[in-house]
N, CA, C and O atoms as CSV, one atom per row, in Angstrom:
chain,resi,resn,atom,element,x,y,z
A,1,MET,N,N,0.851,-1.169,-0.008
A,1,MET,CA,C,-0.002,0.003,-0.010
A,1,MET,C,C,0.902,1.249,-0.008
A,1,MET,O,O,1.835,1.355,0.788
A,2,THR,N,N,0.609,2.157,-0.894
A,2,THR,CA,C,1.389,3.369,-1.004
A,2,THR,C,C,0.981,4.362,0.103
A,2,THR,O,O,-0.207,4.562,0.358
A,3,THR,N,N,1.959,4.964,0.740
A,3,THR,CA,C,1.723,5.980,1.756
A,3,THR,C,C,1.823,7.343,1.095
A,3,THR,O,O,2.748,7.587,0.320
A,4,GLN,N,N,0.892,8.230,1.388
A,4,GLN,CA,C,0.890,9.594,0.887
A,4,GLN,C,C,1.399,10.551,1.961
A,4,GLN,O,O,0.856,10.586,3.066
A,5,LEU,N,N,2.424,11.317,1.650
A,5,LEU,CA,C,2.936,12.318,2.593
A,5,LEU,C,C,3.029,13.665,1.904
A,5,LEU,O,O,3.160,13.742,0.682
A,6,THR,N,N,2.962,14.719,2.690
A,6,THR,CA,C,3.120,16.082,2.193
A,6,THR,C,C,4.402,16.664,2.741
A,6,THR,O,O,4.614,16.687,3.953
A,7,ALA,N,N,5.253,17.132,1.856
A,7,ALA,CA,C,6.492,17.809,2.261
A,7,ALA,C,C,6.225,19.317,2.140
A,7,ALA,O,O,5.966,19.825,1.049
A,8,THR,N,N,6.291,20.006,3.253
A,8,THR,CA,C,6.068,21.448,3.287
A,8,THR,C,C,7.430,22.146,3.157
A,8,THR,O,O,8.303,22.002,4.012
A,9,ALA,N,N,7.587,22.910,2.060
A,9,ALA,CA,C,8.884,23.506,1.753
A,9,ALA,C,C,8.838,25.035,1.864
A,9,ALA,O,O,7.950,25.680,1.306
A,10,THR,N,N,9.789,25.593,2.579
A,10,THR,CA,C,9.918,27.040,2.759
A,10,THR,C,C,11.307,27.454,2.323
A,10,THR,O,O,12.291,26.844,2.740
A,11,ARG,N,N,11.408,28.474,1.498
A,11,ARG,CA,C,12.716,28.954,1.022
A,11,ARG,C,C,13.421,29.662,2.162
A,11,ARG,O,O,12.838,30.517,2.829
A,12,SER,N,N,14.694,29.300,2.388
A,12,SER,CA,C,15.466,29.882,3.487
A,12,SER,C,C,16.938,29.918,3.112
A,12,SER,O,O,17.576,28.871,3.012
A,13,GLU,N,N,17.476,31.092,2.906
A,13,GLU,CA,C,18.888,31.290,2.642
A,13,GLU,C,C,19.441,30.400,1.533
A,13,GLU,O,O,20.489,29.777,1.703
A,14,GLY,N,N,18.758,30.338,0.421
A,14,GLY,CA,C,19.229,29.566,-0.731
A,14,GLY,C,C,18.886,28.087,-0.676
A,14,GLY,O,O,19.234,27.354,-1.601
A,15,TRP,N,N,18.227,27.627,0.358
A,15,TRP,CA,C,17.821,26.240,0.510
A,15,TRP,C,C,16.309,26.162,0.636
A,15,TRP,O,O,15.647,27.169,0.882
A,16,TRP,N,N,15.771,24.974,0.468
A,16,TRP,CA,C,14.388,24.691,0.799
A,16,TRP,C,C,14.409,23.942,2.134
A,16,TRP,O,O,14.947,22.838,2.226
A,17,ALA,N,N,13.826,24.547,3.156
A,17,ALA,CA,C,13.660,23.889,4.457
A,17,ALA,C,C,12.378,23.072,4.377
A,17,ALA,O,O,11.325,23.590,4.008
A,18,VAL,N,N,12.472,21.809,4.719
A,18,VAL,CA,C,11.356,20.888,4.475
A,18,VAL,C,C,10.948,20.202,5.771
A,18,VAL,O,O,11.791,19.745,6.543
A,19,SER,N,N,9.640,20.139,5.995
A,19,SER,CA,C,9.094,19.346,7.104
A,19,SER,C,C,7.960,18.485,6.559
A,19,SER,O,O,7.385,18.775,5.509
A,20,VAL,N,N,7.659,17.446,7.277
A,20,VAL,CA,C,6.581,16.530,6.894
A,20,VAL,C,C,5.644,16.422,8.080
A,20,VAL,O,O,5.973,15.757,9.062
A,21,PRO,N,N,4.481,17.064,8.013
A,21,PRO,CA,C,3.570,17.091,9.165
A,21,PRO,C,C,3.126,15.712,9.638
A,21,PRO,O,O,2.842,15.536,10.823
A,22,GLU,N,N,3.059,14.732,8.742
A,22,GLU,CA,C,2.608,13.396,9.122
A,22,GLU,C,C,3.643,12.630,9.938
A,22,GLU,O,O,3.308,11.632,10.577
A,23,VAL,N,N,4.891,13.082,9.924
A,23,VAL,CA,C,5.964,12.405,10.669
A,23,VAL,C,C,6.600,13.437,11.602
A,23,VAL,O,O,7.442,14.236,11.191
A,24,ASP,N,N,6.182,13.401,12.854
A,24,ASP,CA,C,6.647,14.351,13.842
A,24,ASP,C,C,8.171,14.325,13.961
A,24,ASP,O,O,8.760,13.280,14.237
A,25,GLY,N,N,8.801,15.475,13.752
A,25,GLY,CA,C,10.244,15.578,13.878
A,25,GLY,C,C,11.020,15.392,12.592
A,25,GLY,O,O,12.244,15.523,12.596
A,26,LEU,N,N,10.347,15.092,11.487
A,26,LEU,CA,C,11.067,14.906,10.223
A,26,LEU,C,C,11.283,16.259,9.577
A,26,LEU,O,O,10.342,16.925,9.145
A,27,PHE,N,N,12.543,16.645,9.525
A,27,PHE,CA,C,12.959,17.880,8.876
A,27,PHE,C,C,14.154,17.553,7.993
A,27,PHE,O,O,14.986,16.724,8.362
A,28,THR,N,N,14.249,18.182,6.851
A,28,THR,CA,C,15.376,18.039,5.965
A,28,THR,C,C,15.523,19.315,5.154
A,28,THR,O,O,14.772,20.270,5.355
A,29,GLN,N,N,16.471,19.337,4.253
A,29,GLN,CA,C,16.634,20.506,3.394
A,29,GLN,C,C,17.101,20.046,2.023
A,29,GLN,O,O,17.674,18.966,1.873
A,30,ALA,N,N,16.845,20.882,1.026
A,30,ALA,CA,C,17.251,20.572,-0.345
A,30,ALA,C,C,17.587,21.855,-1.072
A,30,ALA,O,O,17.047,22.914,-0.755
A,31,ARG,N,N,18.470,21.766,-2.038
A,31,ARG,CA,C,18.828,22.946,-2.848
A,31,ARG,C,C,17.746,23.272,-3.863
A,31,ARG,O,O,17.496,24.442,-4.154
A,32,SER,N,N,17.099,22.237,-4.405
A,32,SER,CA,C,16.080,22.454,-5.432
A,32,SER,C,C,14.825,21.652,-5.100
A,32,SER,O,O,14.882,20.666,-4.364
A,33,LEU,N,N,13.702,22.083,-5.646
A,33,LEU,CA,C,12.426,21.417,-5.363
A,33,LEU,C,C,12.420,19.968,-5.821
A,33,LEU,O,O,11.819,19.120,-5.162
A,34,ASP,N,N,13.072,19.667,-6.933
A,34,ASP,CA,C,13.046,18.290,-7.428
A,34,ASP,C,C,13.828,17.319,-6.544
A,34,ASP,O,O,13.655,16.107,-6.674
A,35,GLU,N,N,14.668,17.808,-5.664
A,35,GLU,CA,C,15.414,16.946,-4.725
A,35,GLU,C,C,14.600,16.552,-3.503
A,35,GLU,O,O,14.956,15.612,-2.794
A,36,ILE,N,N,13.509,17.267,-3.255
A,36,ILE,CA,C,12.777,17.088,-2.004
A,36,ILE,C,C,12.242,15.667,-1.801
A,36,ILE,O,O,12.447,15.117,-0.718
A,37,PRO,N,N,11.576,15.043,-2.763
A,37,PRO,CA,C,11.083,13.669,-2.497
A,37,PRO,C,C,12.187,12.702,-2.098
A,37,PRO,O,O,11.984,11.888,-1.198
A,38,ALA,N,N,13.342,12.764,-2.737
A,38,ALA,CA,C,14.436,11.858,-2.379
A,38,ALA,C,C,14.966,12.151,-0.982
A,38,ALA,O,O,15.304,11.232,-0.235
A,39,MET,N,N,15.040,13.440,-0.629
A,39,MET,CA,C,15.531,13.817,0.698
A,39,MET,C,C,14.558,13.343,1.781
A,39,MET,O,O,14.981,12.882,2.841
A,40,VAL,N,N,13.272,13.456,1.515
A,40,VAL,CA,C,12.265,13.007,2.484
A,40,VAL,C,C,12.327,11.481,2.630
A,40,VAL,O,O,12.259,10.967,3.746
A,41,ARG,N,N,12.455,10.760,1.526
A,41,ARG,CA,C,12.558,9.292,1.604
A,41,ARG,C,C,13.790,8.890,2.430
A,41,ARG,O,O,13.728,7.980,3.257
A,42,ASP,N,N,14.893,9.577,2.191
A,42,ASP,CA,C,16.099,9.289,2.954
A,42,ASP,C,C,15.892,9.549,4.450
A,42,ASP,O,O,16.298,8.740,5.284
A,43,ALA,N,N,15.257,10.685,4.790
A,43,ALA,CA,C,15.016,11.021,6.190
A,43,ALA,C,C,14.041,10.051,6.857
A,43,ALA,O,O,14.118,9.819,8.064
A,44,LEU,N,N,13.119,9.482,6.062
A,44,LEU,CA,C,12.157,8.525,6.627
A,44,LEU,C,C,12.838,7.309,7.243
A,44,LEU,O,O,12.285,6.690,8.152
A,45,THR,N,N,14.007,6.964,6.775
A,45,THR,CA,C,14.706,5.796,7.322
A,45,THR,C,C,15.090,6.004,8.779
A,45,THR,O,O,15.371,5.041,9.493
A,46,LEU,N,N,15.104,7.265,9.227
A,46,LEU,CA,C,15.440,7.569,10.620
A,46,LEU,C,C,14.227,7.470,11.558
A,46,LEU,O,O,14.350,7.685,12.764
A,47,PHE,N,N,13.060,7.144,10.995
A,47,PHE,CA,C,11.825,7.062,11.769
A,47,PHE,C,C,11.143,5.711,11.575
A,47,PHE,O,O,10.007,5.671,11.103
A,48,PRO,N,N,11.802,4.600,11.926
A,48,PRO,CA,C,11.217,3.273,11.722
A,48,PRO,C,C,9.942,3.038,12.523
A,48,PRO,O,O,9.117,2.198,12.164
A,49,GLU,N,N,9.792,3.786,13.605
A,49,GLU,CA,C,8.594,3.618,14.441
A,49,GLU,C,C,7.294,3.962,13.722
A,49,GLU,O,O,6.220,3.564,14.173
A,50,TYR,N,N,7.372,4.697,12.610
A,50,TYR,CA,C,6.176,5.029,11.844
A,50,TYR,C,C,5.777,3.901,10.889
A,50,TYR,O,O,4.659,3.893,10.374
A,51,GLY,N,N,6.669,2.968,10.655
A,51,GLY,CA,C,6.346,1.835,9.790
A,51,GLY,C,C,6.086,2.223,8.335
A,51,GLY,O,O,5.331,1.543,7.641
A,52,ILE,N,N,6.698,3.299,7.874
A,52,ILE,CA,C,6.505,3.776,6.515
A,52,ILE,C,C,7.660,3.287,5.667
A,52,ILE,O,O,8.822,3.518,6.002
A,53,ASP,N,N,7.348,2.606,4.558
A,53,ASP,CA,C,8.369,2.142,3.628
A,53,ASP,C,C,8.703,3.289,2.678
A,53,ASP,O,O,7.868,3.660,1.854
A,54,PRO,N,N,9.918,3.865,2.773
A,54,PRO,CA,C,10.270,4.985,1.909
A,54,PRO,C,C,10.126,4.662,0.420
A,54,PRO,O,O,9.789,5.545,-0.369
A,55,ALA,N,N,10.374,3.418,0.025
A,55,ALA,CA,C,10.282,3.048,-1.385
A,55,ALA,C,C,8.846,3.008,-1.878
A,55,ALA,O,O,8.606,3.064,-3.084
A,56,ASP,N,N,7.897,2.913,-0.975
A,56,ASP,CA,C,6.490,2.839,-1.337
A,56,ASP,C,C,5.727,4.059,-0.820
A,56,ASP,O,O,4.615,3.953,-0.303
A,57,THR,N,N,6.371,5.229,-0.981
A,57,THR,CA,C,5.786,6.469,-0.474
A,57,THR,C,C,5.678,7.498,-1.586
A,57,THR,O,O,6.643,7.750,-2.308
A,58,GLU,N,N,4.507,8.088,-1.716
A,58,GLU,CA,C,4.301,9.164,-2.681
A,58,GLU,C,C,4.342,10.481,-1.910
A,58,GLU,O,O,3.611,10.668,-0.938
A,59,ILE,N,N,5.207,11.386,-2.358
A,59,ILE,CA,C,5.409,12.636,-1.633
A,59,ILE,C,C,4.997,13.813,-2.521
A,59,ILE,O,O,5.523,14.009,-3.616
A,60,SER,N,N,4.034,14.589,-2.006
A,60,SER,CA,C,3.671,15.820,-2.705
A,60,SER,C,C,4.339,16.973,-2.001
A,60,SER,O,O,4.428,16.999,-0.773
A,61,VAL,N,N,4.814,17.940,-2.788
A,61,VAL,CA,C,5.533,19.075,-2.262
A,61,VAL,C,C,4.630,20.281,-2.254
A,61,VAL,O,O,4.040,20.633,-3.276
A,62,GLU,N,N,4.517,20.925,-1.088
A,62,GLU,CA,C,3.697,22.112,-0.919
A,62,GLU,C,C,4.624,23.267,-0.522
A,62,GLU,O,O,5.266,23.228,0.528
A,63,MET,N,N,4.684,24.279,-1.367
A,63,MET,CA,C,5.538,25.437,-1.060
A,63,MET,C,C,4.785,26.421,-0.169
A,63,MET,O,O,3.606,26.706,-0.380
A,64,VAL,N,N,5.499,26.927,0.827
A,64,VAL,CA,C,4.936,27.864,1.799
A,64,VAL,C,C,5.700,29.181,1.660
A,64,VAL,O,O,6.915,29.164,1.460
A,65,ALA,N,N,5.025,30.301,1.760
A,65,ALA,CA,C,5.658,31.597,1.660
A,65,ALA,C,C,6.720,31.757,2.759
A,65,ALA,O,O,6.491,31.406,3.916
A,66,SER,N,N,7.838,32.273,2.387
A,66,SER,CA,C,8.936,32.504,3.330
A,66,SER,C,C,8.593,33.664,4.258
A,66,SER,O,O,7.881,34.593,3.876
A,67,THR,N,N,9.116,33.595,5.493
A,67,THR,CA,C,8.884,34.669,6.448
A,67,THR,C,C,10.066,35.627,6.492
A,67,THR,O,O,10.097,36.533,7.324
A,68,GLU,N,N,11.053,35.433,5.590
A,68,GLU,CA,C,12.243,36.305,5.579
A,68,GLU,C,C,11.907,37.665,5.041
A,68,GLU,O,O,12.780,38.529,4.957
């Protein structure tokens, strides 16, 4: 079964700061928007307690206005 996650991306000092609301504490960063799904899948390996298979996860990216 495919898991659906949302990666919330905010531009910050030349990077995209990324959080995933469905996984408490999952934060990562990426230089470009197209890198975000891979970065989130990689970070998911640090949260085995959620039982989410990174290889079977669909990640949608939602851009949020920067507060800078």
